[in-house]
RODO-2510 file (C-alpha; in nm, 4 decimals, decimal comma):
residues 382
     n   res          X          Y          Z
     1     x    10,6323     8,2035     9,6728
     2     x    10,4111     8,0419     9,4007
     3     x    10,5849     8,0127     9,0487
     4     x    10,3631     7,9879     8,7558
     5     x    10,4017     7,9198     8,3925
     6     x    10,1625     8,0110     8,1207
     7     x    10,1962     7,8517     7,7846
     8     x    10,0178     8,0310     7,5056
     9     x     9,8890     7,8443     7,1863
    10     x     9,8130     8,0154     6,8669
    11     x     9,5128     7,8023     6,7966
    12     x     9,2803     7,5410     6,9584
    13     x     9,3471     7,2500     6,7199
    14     x     9,5707     6,9655     6,7339
    15     x     9,8408     7,0816     6,4835
    16     x    10,2044     7,1551     6,5463
    17     x    10,2519     7,4574     6,7364
    18     x     9,9388     7,4068     6,9701
    19     x    10,0635     7,0479     7,0481
    20     x    10,4112     7,2015     7,1287
    21     x    10,2405     7,4619     7,3637
    22     x    10,0741     7,1754     7,5467
    23     x    10,3817     6,9593     7,5529
    24     x    10,5781     7,2456     7,6800
    25     x    10,3807     7,2440     7,9957
    26     x    10,3735     6,8612     8,0250
    27     x    10,7588     6,8505     8,0334
    28     x    10,7854     7,1564     8,2731
    29     x    10,4996     7,1167     8,5046
    30     x    10,7252     6,9717     8,7756
    31     x    10,9497     7,2783     8,7676
    32     x    10,6579     7,4960     8,8802
    33     x    10,4028     7,5234     9,1368
    34     x    10,1247     7,5897     8,8793
    35     x    10,1060     7,5667     8,4955
    36     x     9,8185     7,6932     8,2714
    37     x     9,7495     7,6648     7,9047
    38     x     9,6206     7,9892     7,7538
    39     x     9,3774     7,9451     7,4479
    40     x     9,2375     8,2053     7,2288
    41     x     8,9768     7,9631     7,0712
    42     x     8,8219     7,6257     7,1720
    43     x     8,9103     7,3180     7,0152
    44     x     9,0578     6,9626     7,0400
    45     x     9,3760     7,1029     7,2281
    46     x     9,1442     7,1921     7,5359
    47     x     9,0242     6,8235     7,5606
    48     x     9,3679     6,6899     7,5185
    49     x     9,4940     6,9230     7,8017
    50     x     9,2094     6,8321     8,0275
    51     x     9,2832     6,4616     7,9797
    52     x     9,6323     6,5035     8,1085
    53     x     9,5395     6,7357     8,3941
    54     x     9,6685     7,0818     8,2621
    55     x     9,4530     7,3800     8,3614
    56     x     9,3082     7,5850     8,0802
    57     x     9,2442     7,9687     8,0505
    58     x     9,0551     8,0530     7,7372
    59     x     8,9380     8,3763     7,6045
    60     x     8,8089     8,3821     7,2321
    61     x     9,0221     8,6032     6,9863
    62     x     8,8656     8,4881     6,6598
    63     x     8,5006     8,4089     6,6936
    64     x     8,4560     8,2668     6,3284
    65     x     8,6616     8,5397     6,1745
    66     x     8,9484     8,3314     6,0664
    67     x     8,9777     8,2704     5,6843
    68     x     8,7907     8,6002     5,6032
    69     x     8,9365     8,8133     5,3325
    70     x     9,1194     9,1360     5,4488
    71     x     8,8495     9,3413     5,3051
    72     x     8,5827     9,1493     5,5009
    73     x     8,7829     9,1637     5,8128
    74     x     8,7966     9,5412     5,7807
    75     x     8,4210     9,5709     5,7319
    76     x     8,3718     9,3439     6,0431
    77     x     8,6069     9,5695     6,2532
    78     x     8,3262     9,6384     6,4801
    79     x     8,3127     9,2857     6,5919
    80     x     8,7104     9,2300     6,5861
    81     x     8,8204     9,5331     6,7758
    82     x     8,6126     9,4495     7,0962
    83     x     8,7369     9,0857     7,0983
    84     x     9,1075     9,1902     7,0790
    85     x     9,0544     9,4517     7,3511
    86     x     8,8761     9,1986     7,5758
    87     x     9,1337     8,9382     7,5166
    88     x     9,4254     9,1861     7,6147
    89     x     9,2355     9,3233     7,9136
    90     x     9,1349     8,9862     8,0689
    91     x     9,4653     8,8264     8,0088
    92     x     9,6396     9,1291     8,1749
    93     x     9,4101     9,0943     8,4634
    94     x     9,4904     8,7223     8,4910
    95     x     9,8450     8,7959     8,4910
    96     x     9,8094     9,0794     8,7582
    97     x     9,6327     8,8607     8,9799
    98     x     9,8290     8,5450     8,9306
    99     x    10,1888     8,6526     8,7939
   100     x    10,4073     8,4159     8,6165
   101     x    10,6310     8,3523     8,3169
   102     x    10,4417     8,4012     7,9854
   103     x    10,5547     8,1798     7,7034
   104     x    10,4087     8,2250     7,3636
   105     x    10,4280     7,9731     7,0909
   106     x    10,4367     8,0875     6,7268
   107     x    10,4003     8,4083     6,5312
   108     x    10,0402     8,4269     6,4620
   109     x     9,7239     8,6522     6,5028
   110     x     9,7439     8,6213     6,8927
   111     x    10,0995     8,7302     6,9006
   112     x    10,0702     9,1278     6,9348
   113     x     9,7804     9,1046     7,1827
   114     x     9,9586     8,8450     7,4100
   115     x    10,2738     9,0416     7,4132
   116     x    10,0915     9,3519     7,4976
   117     x     9,9179     9,1790     7,7913
   118     x    10,2311     9,0557     7,9230
   119     x    10,4079     9,3804     7,8866
   120     x    10,1369     9,5704     8,0679
   121     x    10,1439     9,3107     8,3483
   122     x    10,5197     9,3383     8,3666
   123     x    10,5858     8,9758     8,3814
   124     x    10,8775     8,7916     8,1944
   125     x    10,7767     8,7022     7,8390
   126     x    10,9305     8,4445     7,6218
   127     x    10,8286     8,3480     7,2663
   128     x    10,9049     8,0220     7,0519
   129     x    10,9038     8,1121     6,6977
   130     x    10,8080     7,8105     6,4965
   131     x    10,7914     7,9981     6,1497
   132     x    11,0509     8,0580     5,8876
   133     x    11,1197     8,4216     5,7937
   134     x    10,9013     8,5400     5,5084
   135     x    10,9902     8,8987     5,4648
   136     x    10,7654     9,2015     5,3931
   137     x    10,6685     9,4832     5,6071
   138     x    10,4349     9,2705     5,8256
   139     x    10,7150     9,0302     5,9279
   140     x    10,9350     9,3274     5,9943
   141     x    10,6897     9,4988     6,2149
   142     x    10,6043     9,1839     6,4019
   143     x    10,9846     9,1004     6,4605
   144     x    11,0359     9,4422     6,5886
   145     x    10,7406     9,4130     6,8343
   146     x    10,8591     9,0853     6,9600
   147     x    11,2072     9,2422     7,0174
   148     x    11,0558     9,5208     7,2180
   149     x    10,7916     9,3240     7,4285
   150     x    10,9541     9,0071     7,4873
   151     x    11,2486     8,9025     7,7086
   152     x    11,3798     8,6091     7,5118
   153     x    11,3329     8,4337     7,1836
   154     x    11,3548     8,0499     7,1297
   155     x    11,4030     7,8937     6,7955
   156     x    11,3516     7,5138     6,7480
   157     x    11,6247     7,4902     6,4739
   158     x    11,9182     7,6886     6,3817
   159     x    11,8111     7,7293     6,0283
   160     x    11,5087     7,9198     6,1491
   161     x    11,7204     8,1387     6,3829
   162     x    11,9620     8,2237     6,0861
   163     x    11,6579     8,3206     5,8712
   164     x    11,5275     8,5794     6,0999
   165     x    11,6649     8,9459     6,1745
   166     x    11,9638     8,9649     6,3882
   167     x    11,8055     9,1729     6,6664
   168     x    11,5784     8,8633     6,7370
   169     x    11,8748     8,6279     6,7593
   170     x    12,0767     8,8656     6,9775
   171     x    11,8475     8,7877     7,2657
   172     x    11,7637     8,4254     7,1713
   173     x    11,8568     8,0562     7,1854
   174     x    11,7979     7,7466     6,9875
   175     x    11,6312     7,4331     7,1223
   176     x    11,4358     7,1522     6,9394
   177     x    11,0908     7,0483     7,0622
   178     x    11,0488     6,7602     7,3235
   179     x    10,8999     6,4199     7,2608
   180     x    10,8871     6,0770     7,4375
   181     x    11,0379     5,8073     7,2372
   182     x    10,7623     5,5367     7,1901
   183     x    10,7950     5,1790     7,3067
   184     x    10,9058     4,9359     7,0275
   185     x    10,6091     4,7553     6,8868
   186     x    10,5391     4,5281     6,5958
   187     x    10,3362     4,7029     6,3191
   188     x    10,1412     4,6006     6,0313
   189     x    10,1414     4,2347     6,0871
   190     x     9,8366     4,1833     5,8659
   191     x     9,9248     4,4400     5,5936
   192     x    10,0130     4,2965     5,2497
   193     x    10,1982     4,6032     5,1261
   194     x    10,3736     4,8853     5,2879
   195     x    10,1945     5,1958     5,3877
   196     x    10,3214     5,5424     5,2905
   197     x    10,1633     5,8190     5,5008
   198     x    10,1729     6,2063     5,4851
   199     x    10,0009     6,3113     5,8040
   200     x     9,9530     6,6869     5,7937
   201     x     9,7154     6,9862     5,7316
   202     x     9,6865     6,9471     5,3498
   203     x     9,7900     7,2690     5,1858
   204     x    10,0179     7,4018     4,9069
   205     x    10,2769     7,4828     5,1585
   206     x    10,2734     7,1203     5,2696
   207     x    10,3005     7,0123     4,8987
   208     x     9,9932     6,8057     4,8827
   209     x    10,0046     6,8252     4,4899
   210     x    10,3655     6,6922     4,5038
   211     x    10,2599     6,4035     4,7234
   212     x     9,9989     6,3035     4,4737
   213     x    10,2471     6,3193     4,1883
   214     x    10,4843     6,0985     4,3752
   215     x    10,2128     5,8416     4,4313
   216     x    10,1403     5,8479     4,0587
   217     x    10,4944     5,8010     3,9567
   218     x    10,5296     5,5122     4,2097
   219     x    10,2115     5,3539     4,0447
   220     x    10,3449     5,4030     3,7084
   221     x    10,6651     5,2315     3,7999
   222     x    10,4695     4,9329     3,9383
   223     x    10,5510     4,9740     4,2995
   224     x    10,3063     4,7842     4,5418
   225     x    10,2063     5,0228     4,8321
   226     x     9,9140     5,1996     4,9989
   227     x     9,9087     5,5621     5,0611
   228     x     9,7209     5,7893     5,3274
   229     x     9,7321     6,1617     5,3197
   230     x     9,5741     6,4058     5,5764
   231     x     9,4629     6,3767     5,9418
   232     x     9,4998     6,7507     5,9964
   233     x     9,2174     6,8418     5,7330
   234     x     9,2453     7,0640     5,4506
   235     x     9,3427     7,4366     5,4349
   236     x     9,1060     7,4897     5,1282
   237     x     8,7996     7,2900     5,0248
   238     x     8,8826     7,3597     4,6656
   239     x     9,2257     7,1858     4,7095
   240     x     9,0637     6,8735     4,8485
   241     x     8,8240     6,8670     4,5450
   242     x     9,1358     6,8986     4,3003
   243     x     9,2905     6,6269     4,4901
   244     x     9,0040     6,3932     4,4586
   245     x     8,9740     6,4595     4,0808
   246     x     9,3374     6,4019     4,0387
   247     x     9,3266     6,0583     4,2199
   248     x     9,0391     5,9481     4,0102
   249     x     9,1626     6,0662     3,6968
   250     x     9,4949     5,8760     3,7473
   251     x     9,3481     5,5557     3,8837
   252     x     9,4989     5,6080     4,2314
   253     x     9,1708     5,6402     4,4386
   254     x     9,1555     5,2625     4,5074
   255     x     9,4876     5,2689     4,7187
   256     x     9,5551     5,6290     4,7949
   257     x     9,3262     5,7514     5,0791
   258     x     9,2166     6,0959     5,1869
   259     x     9,1958     6,0865     5,5703
   260     x     9,0678     6,4399     5,5796
   261     x     9,0406     6,5511     5,9536
   262     x     9,1152     6,2849     6,2253
   263     x     9,0575     6,3613     6,5973
   264     x     9,4065     6,2183     6,6643
   265     x     9,6904     6,1298     6,4238
   266     x     9,8820     5,9333     6,7018
   267     x     9,7358     5,5902     6,5944
   268     x     9,8754     5,6471     6,2465
   269     x    10,2325     5,5930     6,3695
   270     x    10,1273     5,2374     6,4703
   271     x    10,0316     5,1660     6,1016
   272     x    10,2642     5,3522     5,8811
   273     x    10,5726     5,2025     5,7268
   274     x    10,7194     5,5205     5,5720
   275     x    10,6468     5,8887     5,6477
   276     x    10,6560     6,1003     5,3321
   277     x    10,6554     6,4846     5,3754
   278     x    10,6782     6,6824     5,0559
   279     x    10,6514     7,0392     5,2145
   280     x    10,7663     7,3444     5,0273
   281     x    10,8391     7,5129     5,3538
   282     x    10,8216     7,3470     5,7055
   283     x    11,0264     7,4873     5,9914
   284     x    11,0602     7,1810     6,2214
   285     x    10,7633     6,9482     6,1569
   286     x    10,6348     6,7687     6,4607
   287     x    10,5156     6,4682     6,2487
   288     x    10,8692     6,3980     6,1494
   289     x    10,9848     6,4165     6,5245
   290     x    10,6963     6,1836     6,6108
   291     x    10,7748     5,9380     6,3379
   292     x    11,1404     5,9166     6,4484
   293     x    11,0269     5,8491     6,7962
   294     x    10,8190     5,5509     6,6704
   295     x    11,1080     5,4099     6,4544
   296     x    10,9596     5,5161     6,1239
   297     x    11,2039     5,5984     5,8429
   298     x    11,1398     5,9568     5,6878
   299     x    11,1513     6,0829     5,3275
   300     x    11,1163     6,4665     5,3462
   301     x    11,2198     6,7929     5,1875
   302     x    11,5617     6,9456     5,2247
   303     x    11,4238     7,2742     5,3529
   304     x    11,4294     7,4878     5,6747
   305     x    11,4986     7,2864     6,0052
   306     x    11,4353     6,9402     5,8427
   307     x    11,7977     6,8605     5,7731
   308     x    11,8632     6,9178     6,1457
   309     x    11,6205     6,6397     6,2159
   310     x    11,6845     6,3812     5,9438
   311     x    12,0168     6,2520     5,8771
   312     x    12,0226     6,1853     5,5042
   313     x    12,0945     5,8189     5,4274
   314     x    12,0987     5,7338     5,8014
   315     x    11,7638     5,7951     5,9455
   316     x    11,5779     5,8683     5,6200
   317     x    11,6095     6,0606     5,2791
   318     x    11,6267     6,4151     5,2066
   319     x    11,4948     6,5493     4,8681
   320     x    11,5128     6,8869     4,7188
   321     x    11,1891     7,0857     4,7031
   322     x    10,9440     6,9861     4,4306
   323     x    11,1669     6,7019     4,3037
   324     x    10,8999     6,4333     4,2154
   325     x    11,1366     6,1940     4,0783
   326     x    11,3790     6,2292     4,3764
   327     x    11,0883     6,1472     4,6170
   328     x    10,9591     5,8567     4,4195
   329     x    11,3136     5,7006     4,4024
   330     x    11,3691     5,7379     4,7756
   331     x    11,0289     5,5994     4,8636
   332     x    11,0716     5,3049     4,6176
   333     x    11,4062     5,2231     4,7816
   334     x    11,2313     5,1791     5,1182
   335     x    10,9223     4,9962     4,9505
   336     x    11,1498     4,7320     4,8073
   337     x    11,3825     4,6906     5,1087
   338     x    11,2097     4,5973     5,4591
   339     x    11,5453     4,5610     5,6148
   340     x    11,6554     4,9175     5,5107
   341     x    11,3101     5,0410     5,6589
   342     x    11,3998     4,8789     5,9823
   343     x    11,7688     4,9957     5,9770
   344     x    11,6741     5,3605     5,9101
   345     x    11,3807     5,3468     6,1420
   346     x    11,6143     5,2300     6,4361
   347     x    11,8583     5,4919     6,3664
   348     x    11,5824     5,7582     6,3649
   349     x    11,4593     5,6408     6,6934
   350     x    11,8197     5,6477     6,8592
   351     x    11,8556     6,0157     6,7166
   352     x    11,5370     6,1103     6,8502
   353     x    11,6260     6,0131     7,1956
   354     x    11,9164     6,2593     7,1747
   355     x    11,7588     6,5329     6,9916
   356     x    11,4201     6,5611     7,1511
   357     x    11,4791     6,4467     7,5009
   358     x    11,2296     6,5989     7,7505
   359     x    11,4885     6,6161     8,0216
   360     x    11,7305     6,8139     7,7888
   361     x    11,4413     7,0333     7,6865
   362     x    11,3371     7,1109     8,0478
   363     x    11,7034     7,1726     8,1582
   364     x    11,7396     7,4247     7,8696
   365     x    11,3955     7,6082     7,9314
   366     x    11,4492     7,6140     8,3114
   367     x    11,8080     7,7788     8,2565
   368     x    11,6384     8,0538     8,0291
   369     x    11,3682     8,1035     8,2993
   370     x    11,6179     8,1330     8,5783
   371     x    11,7884     8,4134     8,3929
   372     x    11,4688     8,5974     8,3506
   373     x    11,3948     8,5642     8,7238
   374     x    11,6906     8,7371     8,8325
   375     x    11,5924     9,0608     9,0173
   376     x    11,2121     8,9847     9,0039
   377     x    11,0599     8,6458     9,0628
   378     x    10,7700     8,5945     8,8157
   379     x    10,5527     8,4748     9,1166
   380     x    10,6206     8,8062     9,3067
   381     x    10,9539     8,7115     9,5052
   382     x    11,2425     8,9432     9,4911
***
């Protein structure tokens, strides 16, 4: 009997959760006869999937409505409701015709509709929750829905699991993301000063304003460095304008560069000397995992699942949320000591081999799926 695995991405861009949805299939494709990436909007993720030979099924769920205010969304309900209904119906028909395990990634707009399609088709449903608990009635309702319509919940970090209601953890497990450790390479042979990079979708949650203040403090202390920020674009155009004004007002614009939106952030790891992530909240940032895989020391906030990735003083430095002075001191230590950068980077690479092993990830996921298959094979076998 044919066994299939569907991995559902919340968005079509190349940010953390969508990349995890694709990497999930790359790691597990040899364990199934067929795999398929389910998308609810087009974007760069589809091109990356096609490049590595992963089949795609796409049914638009947003159609330009993302970013609208709640009032505007209510007024446009005549457009939203048919989209949602069509997505559920067509995914349901897909799963009825070609049954398989349905694995959702992230709690987002696609979650209730994908869960409903999987429940109607009576296929095993697993969800990886990438977000920290926020509270409020919406979060409680969504958690209740997940507990009712899914068979298993996966958390990438224990801190995330602990932050969510007990009834989600009751039928859940914890497993970090998977990533391949990059080959050792020499970087920055022609660079005169170290490069500090914050590769992320720039937003207040990511702490772009804290990053700017850290750059200003380093400059005032006379540190020699370059800094790049972005790669994932900006959450709000107004924030980007404010950042540019800040850079110019404090004389930082000549050596602090706004990357805005890049088609790929992978090449950045070949150039950066230090990864700086000043997030206010960040469940298990993929950029930290990728930096560790490239042997790059990390300076990051001590929040959510980050302390489970970065070993303070061994693979990088952890700083309390919003502590500009603490970030500046940690980065300055690395700027002044190339040997320390190499030492922490090598330790991070070794830790990444253990934490993010694709083989270990595949073994854990297949063990979860094997439990779901008991009694009814997702491909139709008893």
